C-alpha positions as YAML, in Angstrom:
chain: A
units: angstrom
residues:
- id: 1
  name: MET
  ca: [104.09, 189.83, 89.98]
- id: 2
  name: LYS
  ca: [100.81, 188.11, 88.35]
- id: 3
  name: LYS
  ca: [102.60, 185.84, 86.09]
- id: 4
  name: GLY
  ca: [105.18, 184.33, 89.03]
- id: 5
  name: TYR
  ca: [101.77, 183.48, 91.02]
- id: 6
  name: MET
  ca: [100.39, 181.88, 87.95]
- id: 7
  name: ALA
  ca: [103.14, 179.99, 87.27]
- id: 8
  name: LEU
  ca: [103.19, 178.65, 90.98]
- id: 9
  name: LEU
  ca: [99.54, 177.47, 90.86]
- id: 10
  name: LEU
  ca: [100.97, 175.18, 87.68]
- id: 11
  name: ALA
  ca: [103.52, 173.70, 89.43]
- id: 12
  name: VAL
  ca: [101.49, 172.71, 92.60]
- id: 13
  name: ALA
  ca: [98.76, 171.47, 90.20]
- id: 14
  name: ALA
  ca: [100.91, 169.16, 88.15]
- id: 15
  name: SER
  ca: [103.10, 167.94, 91.02]
- id: 16
  name: VAL
  ca: [98.95, 166.78, 92.69]
- id: 17
  name: VAL
  ca: [97.89, 164.89, 89.30]
- id: 18
  name: PHE
  ca: [101.39, 163.34, 89.01]
- id: 19
  name: ALA
  ca: [101.23, 162.19, 92.47]
- id: 20
  name: ALA
  ca: [98.27, 160.54, 92.23]
- id: 21
  name: GLN
  ca: [98.68, 157.04, 90.57]
- id: 22
  name: ASP
  ca: [95.53, 156.11, 89.86]
- id: 23
  name: THR
  ca: [94.64, 159.48, 88.00]
- id: 24
  name: THR
  ca: [93.31, 158.65, 84.67]
- id: 25
  name: LEU
  ca: [94.97, 160.42, 81.91]
- id: 26
  name: THR
  ca: [93.47, 161.71, 78.65]
- id: 27
  name: GLU
  ca: [94.01, 161.31, 75.00]
- id: 28
  name: ARG
  ca: [95.35, 164.59, 75.18]
- id: 29
  name: GLU
  ca: [97.54, 163.92, 78.18]
- id: 30
  name: VAL
  ca: [98.73, 160.86, 76.72]
- id: 31
  name: ARG
  ca: [100.06, 162.38, 73.79]
- id: 32
  name: ASP
  ca: [101.94, 164.80, 75.92]
- id: 33
  name: PRO
  ca: [105.22, 163.45, 76.61]
- id: 34
  name: LYS
  ca: [105.79, 165.73, 79.26]
- id: 35
  name: LYS
  ca: [102.74, 165.11, 81.20]
- id: 36
  name: LEU
  ca: [103.08, 161.37, 80.16]
- id: 37
  name: GLU
  ca: [106.39, 160.76, 81.26]
- id: 38
  name: PRO
  ca: [106.11, 161.51, 85.22]
- id: 39
  name: TRP
  ca: [103.11, 159.60, 85.40]
- id: 40
  name: LEU
  ca: [105.02, 156.36, 83.59]
- id: 41
  name: GLU
  ca: [107.98, 156.78, 85.60]
- id: 42
  name: ALA
  ca: [105.59, 156.59, 88.97]
- id: 43
  name: ASN
  ca: [103.81, 153.83, 88.05]
- id: 44
  name: ALA
  ca: [106.93, 152.20, 86.90]
- id: 45
  name: THR
  ca: [108.30, 152.05, 90.44]
- id: 46
  name: ASP
  ca: [104.93, 150.91, 92.04]
- id: 47
  name: ALA
  ca: [104.66, 148.06, 89.18]
- id: 48
  name: GLN
  ca: [108.30, 147.11, 90.13]
- id: 49
  name: THR
  ca: [107.94, 146.85, 93.95]
- id: 50
  name: ARG
  ca: [104.89, 144.99, 93.20]
- id: 51
  name: LEU
  ca: [106.29, 142.47, 91.09]
- id: 52
  name: ALA
  ca: [109.92, 141.87, 92.88]
- id: 53
  name: ALA
  ca: [107.54, 141.25, 96.56]
- id: 54
  name: ILE
  ca: [105.61, 138.49, 94.01]
- id: 55
  name: GLU
  ca: [108.92, 136.92, 92.31]
- id: 56
  name: GLY
  ca: [110.52, 136.69, 96.09]
- id: 57
  name: GLY
  ca: [107.36, 134.97, 97.35]
- id: 58
  name: THR
  ca: [106.84, 137.65, 100.10]
- id: 59
  name: ALA
  ca: [103.30, 139.27, 99.07]
- id: 60
  name: SER
  ca: [100.93, 138.98, 101.62]
- id: 61
  name: VAL
  ca: [97.30, 137.19, 99.98]
- id: 62
  name: THR
  ca: [94.20, 137.98, 101.50]
- id: 63
  name: LEU
  ca: [91.96, 135.09, 101.04]
- id: 64
  name: ALA
  ca: [88.00, 135.28, 100.74]
- id: 65
  name: ALA
  ca: [85.40, 133.56, 103.18]
- id: 66
  name: ASN
  ca: [85.62, 129.68, 103.18]
- id: 67
  name: LYS
  ca: [88.86, 129.62, 100.93]
- id: 68
  name: LEU
  ca: [91.85, 127.56, 101.87]
- id: 69
  name: LEU
  ca: [95.53, 128.45, 100.75]
- id: 70
  name: VAL
  ca: [97.53, 125.23, 100.48]
- id: 71
  name: GLY
  ca: [101.35, 125.86, 99.29]
- id: 72
  name: ASN
  ca: [105.00, 125.90, 100.69]
- id: 73
  name: ASP
  ca: [105.39, 129.28, 101.50]
- id: 74
  name: THR
  ca: [104.31, 130.00, 105.04]
- id: 75
  name: SER
  ca: [104.55, 133.45, 104.50]
- id: 76
  name: ASN
  ca: [101.57, 133.25, 101.92]
- id: 77
  name: GLN
  ca: [99.48, 131.27, 104.60]
- id: 78
  name: THR
  ca: [96.56, 132.50, 106.36]
- id: 79
  name: ALA
  ca: [94.75, 130.35, 108.80]
- id: 80
  name: MET
  ca: [91.38, 129.78, 107.46]
- id: 81
  name: ALA
  ca: [88.42, 127.63, 108.25]
- id: 82
  name: VAL
  ca: [85.82, 125.54, 105.85]
- id: 83
  name: THR
  ca: [82.73, 124.40, 108.20]
- id: 84
  name: GLY
  ca: [80.13, 122.47, 107.76]
- id: 85
  name: ASP
  ca: [80.10, 118.48, 107.59]
- id: 86
  name: VAL
  ca: [83.86, 118.46, 106.97]
- id: 87
  name: THR
  ca: [85.89, 121.38, 108.53]
- id: 88
  name: ILE
  ca: [89.37, 121.91, 107.37]
- id: 89
  name: SER
  ca: [91.54, 124.39, 108.96]
- id: 90
  name: GLN
  ca: [95.25, 125.43, 108.92]
- id: 91
  name: ASP
  ca: [97.71, 127.20, 111.18]
- id: 92
  name: GLY
  ca: [100.17, 128.11, 108.67]
- id: 93
  name: THR
  ca: [101.78, 125.27, 108.97]
- id: 94
  name: ASN
  ca: [99.40, 122.09, 109.43]
- id: 95
  name: VAL
  ca: [96.44, 121.55, 107.13]
- id: 96
  name: THR
  ca: [93.73, 119.52, 109.57]
- id: 97
  name: THR
  ca: [90.03, 118.19, 108.52]
- id: 98
  name: ALA
  ca: [87.60, 117.13, 110.60]
- id: 99
  name: ILE
  ca: [84.74, 115.07, 110.30]
- id: 100
  name: ALA
  ca: [81.28, 115.89, 111.74]
- id: 101
  name: SER
  ca: [79.41, 114.10, 114.30]
- id: 102
  name: GLY
  ca: [77.01, 111.80, 112.99]
- id: 103
  name: VAL
  ca: [78.25, 111.90, 109.14]
- id: 104
  name: ILE
  ca: [80.00, 108.86, 107.59]
- id: 105
  name: ALA
  ca: [83.19, 109.34, 106.24]
- id: 106
  name: PRO
  ca: [84.27, 107.42, 103.22]
- id: 107
  name: ALA
  ca: [86.77, 105.42, 105.04]
- id: 108
  name: ASP
  ca: [84.09, 104.45, 107.38]
- id: 109
  name: LEU
  ca: [81.52, 103.51, 104.66]
- id: 110
  name: GLN
  ca: [84.39, 101.24, 103.54]
- id: 111
  name: ALA
  ca: [85.07, 99.81, 106.41]
- id: 112
  name: ALA
  ca: [81.40, 99.08, 107.34]
- id: 113
  name: LEU
  ca: [80.39, 97.70, 103.75]
- id: 114
  name: ALA
  ca: [83.72, 95.48, 103.48]
- id: 115
  name: ASP
  ca: [82.51, 92.43, 104.95]
- id: 116
  name: ARG
  ca: [79.13, 93.02, 103.53]
- id: 117
  name: ILE
  ca: [80.18, 92.64, 99.87]
- id: 118
  name: GLY
  ca: [81.54, 89.55, 99.60]
- id: 119
  name: TYR
  ca: [83.31, 87.53, 96.62]
- id: 120
  name: ILE
  ca: [84.86, 84.26, 95.86]
- id: 121
  name: THR
  ca: [88.50, 83.50, 94.34]
- id: 122
  name: VAL
  ca: [88.59, 79.60, 92.83]
- id: 123
  name: THR
  ca: [92.03, 78.27, 92.34]
- id: 124
  name: GLY
  ca: [93.03, 75.01, 90.53]
- id: 125
  name: ALA
  ca: [95.79, 73.04, 91.76]
- id: 126
  name: ASP
  ca: [97.99, 70.24, 90.57]
- id: 127
  name: LEU
  ca: [99.05, 67.41, 93.05]
- id: 128
  name: ALA
  ca: [100.93, 65.07, 90.42]
- id: 129
  name: SER
  ca: [99.86, 61.95, 91.08]
- id: 130
  name: ALA
  ca: [97.44, 60.31, 88.80]
- id: 131
  name: GLY
  ca: [95.64, 62.90, 87.23]
- id: 132
  name: THR
  ca: [94.36, 64.31, 90.85]
- id: 133
  name: GLY
  ca: [94.43, 68.12, 92.12]
- id: 134
  name: THR
  ca: [92.04, 70.17, 94.48]
- id: 135
  name: VAL
  ca: [89.98, 73.60, 93.66]
- id: 136
  name: THR
  ca: [90.16, 76.08, 96.73]
- id: 137
  name: ILE
  ca: [87.24, 78.58, 96.93]
- id: 138
  name: GLN
  ca: [88.04, 81.41, 99.32]
- id: 139
  name: LEU
  ca: [85.16, 83.79, 100.74]
- id: 140
  name: LYS
  ca: [86.91, 87.35, 100.37]
- id: 141
  name: ASP
  ca: [85.63, 90.89, 101.37]
- id: 142
  name: ALA
  ca: [85.21, 94.19, 99.49]
- id: 143
  name: ALA
  ca: [89.22, 95.14, 100.71]
- id: 144
  name: GLY
  ca: [90.10, 91.80, 99.33]
- id: 145
  name: SER
  ca: [90.85, 90.19, 102.64]
- id: 146
  name: ASP
  ca: [90.17, 86.61, 103.50]
- id: 147
  name: LEU
  ca: [86.41, 86.91, 104.78]
- id: 148
  name: ALA
  ca: [85.86, 84.37, 107.85]
- id: 149
  name: ALA
  ca: [82.19, 83.90, 107.17]
- id: 150
  name: ALA
  ca: [79.98, 81.36, 106.21]
- id: 151
  name: ALA
  ca: [78.45, 81.43, 102.79]
- id: 152
  name: LEU
  ca: [76.47, 79.24, 100.55]
- id: 153
  name: VAL
  ca: [78.25, 78.39, 97.43]
- id: 154
  name: ARG
  ca: [77.31, 76.99, 94.35]
- id: 155
  name: THR
  ca: [80.52, 74.78, 92.34]
- id: 156
  name: TRP
  ca: [81.18, 72.34, 89.05]
- id: 157
  name: ILE
  ca: [83.73, 71.03, 87.07]
- id: 158
  name: GLY
  ca: [83.78, 70.14, 83.59]
- id: 159
  name: THR
  ca: [86.56, 68.94, 80.91]
- id: 160
  name: ALA
  ca: [85.90, 71.62, 78.48]
- id: 161
  name: ASP
  ca: [85.65, 75.70, 79.02]
- id: 162
  name: ASP
  ca: [82.09, 75.71, 78.36]
- id: 163
  name: TYR
  ca: [80.64, 76.25, 82.10]
- id: 164
  name: GLY
  ca: [78.99, 72.67, 81.70]
- id: 165
  name: PRO
  ca: [79.15, 69.85, 84.32]
- id: 166
  name: ASP
  ca: [81.30, 66.94, 83.55]
- id: 167
  name: ALA
  ca: [80.97, 64.27, 85.73]
- id: 168
  name: LEU
  ca: [84.92, 63.10, 86.96]
- id: 169
  name: THR
  ca: [86.45, 60.32, 88.63]
- id: 170
  name: ASP
  ca: [85.71, 62.43, 91.87]
- id: 171
  name: TYR
  ca: [84.51, 65.97, 92.46]
- id: 172
  name: SER
  ca: [83.81, 66.29, 96.32]
- id: 173
  name: VAL
  ca: [84.27, 68.50, 99.03]
- id: 174
  name: SER
  ca: [87.14, 68.04, 101.41]
- id: 175
  name: THR
  ca: [86.99, 71.48, 103.33]
- id: 176
  name: GLY
  ca: [83.95, 73.09, 104.40]
- id: 177
  name: THR
  ca: [80.15, 71.18, 104.48]
- id: 178
  name: SER
  ca: [78.18, 69.78, 101.38]
- id: 179
  name: LYS
  ca: [75.25, 71.25, 101.72]
- id: 180
  name: GLU
  ca: [73.38, 68.88, 98.19]
- id: 181
  name: GLU
  ca: [75.34, 66.93, 95.23]
- id: 182
  name: VAL
  ca: [73.51, 68.43, 92.31]
- id: 183
  name: THR
  ca: [75.54, 66.25, 89.85]
- id: 184
  name: ALA
  ca: [77.33, 63.46, 90.94]
- id: 185
  name: ASN
  ca: [81.10, 63.75, 90.94]
- id: 186
  name: ALA
  ca: [80.56, 67.38, 89.20]
- id: 187
  name: GLU
  ca: [78.32, 70.00, 91.01]
- id: 188
  name: TYR
  ca: [77.76, 70.58, 94.56]
- id: 189
  name: LEU
  ca: [76.26, 73.12, 96.98]
- id: 190
  name: ALA
  ca: [78.37, 73.70, 99.86]
- id: 191
  name: ILE
  ca: [79.20, 75.84, 102.83]
- id: 192
  name: THR
  ca: [82.31, 77.68, 103.52]
- id: 193
  name: ASP
  ca: [84.34, 76.85, 106.94]
- id: 194
  name: ALA
  ca: [84.94, 79.12, 109.58]
- id: 195
  name: SER
  ca: [87.73, 80.90, 107.15]
- id: 196
  name: GLY
  ca: [85.66, 81.37, 104.66]
- id: 197
  name: THR
  ca: [86.98, 78.50, 102.47]
- id: 198
  name: ILE
  ca: [85.80, 75.53, 100.30]
- id: 199
  name: VAL
  ca: [88.32, 72.99, 98.99]
- id: 200
  name: MET
  ca: [87.27, 70.32, 96.98]
- id: 201
  name: ALA
  ca: [88.96, 67.24, 96.19]
- id: 202
  name: VAL
  ca: [89.44, 66.38, 92.16]
- id: 203
  name: ASP
  ca: [90.32, 63.08, 90.53]
- id: 204
  name: ASN
  ca: [90.06, 62.98, 86.97]
- id: 205
  name: GLY
  ca: [91.09, 59.37, 86.50]
- id: 206
  name: GLY
  ca: [94.66, 60.08, 84.80]
- id: 207
  name: ALA
  ca: [96.38, 63.01, 83.34]
- id: 208
  name: GLY
  ca: [93.90, 65.84, 81.90]
- id: 209
  name: SER
  ca: [92.83, 69.89, 81.85]
- id: 210
  name: VAL
  ca: [89.76, 70.26, 83.66]
- id: 211
  name: TYR
  ca: [87.74, 73.66, 84.70]
- id: 212
  name: ALA
  ca: [86.27, 74.60, 87.70]
- id: 213
  name: TRP
  ca: [83.53, 77.79, 88.71]
- id: 214
  name: ALA
  ca: [82.18, 78.94, 91.55]
- id: 215
  name: GLU
  ca: [79.56, 81.19, 92.48]
- id: 216
  name: VAL
  ca: [78.04, 83.26, 95.24]
- id: 217
  name: GLY
  ca: [75.47, 85.63, 95.08]
- id: 218
  name: GLY
  ca: [74.73, 85.50, 91.54]
- id: 219
  name: ARG
  ca: [78.37, 86.14, 90.59]
- id: 220
  name: ILE
  ca: [80.50, 83.09, 88.62]
- id: 221
  name: VAL
  ca: [84.12, 82.95, 88.96]
- id: 222
  name: ALA
  ca: [86.17, 80.50, 86.94]
- id: 223
  name: SER
  ca: [89.37, 78.71, 87.82]
- id: 224
  name: GLY
  ca: [90.69, 78.46, 84.59]
- id: 225
  name: GLU
  ca: [92.82, 75.94, 82.78]
- id: 226
  name: ILE
  ca: [93.81, 73.53, 85.74]
- id: 227
  name: VAL
  ca: [96.52, 70.85, 84.07]
- id: 228
  name: LEU
  ca: [96.62, 67.91, 85.96]
- id: 229
  name: THR
  ca: [99.40, 65.17, 85.42]
- id: 230
  name: ALA
  ca: [100.35, 61.36, 86.16]
- id: 231
  name: PRO
  ca: [103.33, 60.55, 86.55]
...
């Protein structure tokens, strides 16, 4: 009778040990196949279930505070919000951002500065008529669009690519306003017209290559070689 009672207690105790999957096995228990096998089987079943859930994309995900999960599987999305100067929220399908009042967004800053940081382009053209041509100076904004604004521009022309002014038969303002002729037929201070443009008339007195430059705000832009022809 005592032996049967003790056997029953041992069986109950063993079932309790193996039912608890988080039980830590001792080194002696690991070496005992009878004790190790039931524990491995129970945990293997649990691991397979978890792995299948992950592979199938159906596992639930718990996010920590102020974290946002972005993915294609809607079952893995949890409504979260990040707040502060920028608020980010999502409803399981769409992610929405909002800028707090009084905070300048990058796009707003770009738009605000676009007309404040001007630069110029300088383009030469051959009129194919006895060595004549034009040099067009266009004021641009930071976004690369034509800037319709007045700007004082220094422009000069030369017969060598050395930034030095050389007098031609003619180099004068045809579009815009001439402010000052610095070097006759070679260098001018001019003001852009309402569209932010200056056009300089060029007469080399015959076929040849000329080079033009323009400066605004300390920045010099070159036209490159302008080949003038004389048919």
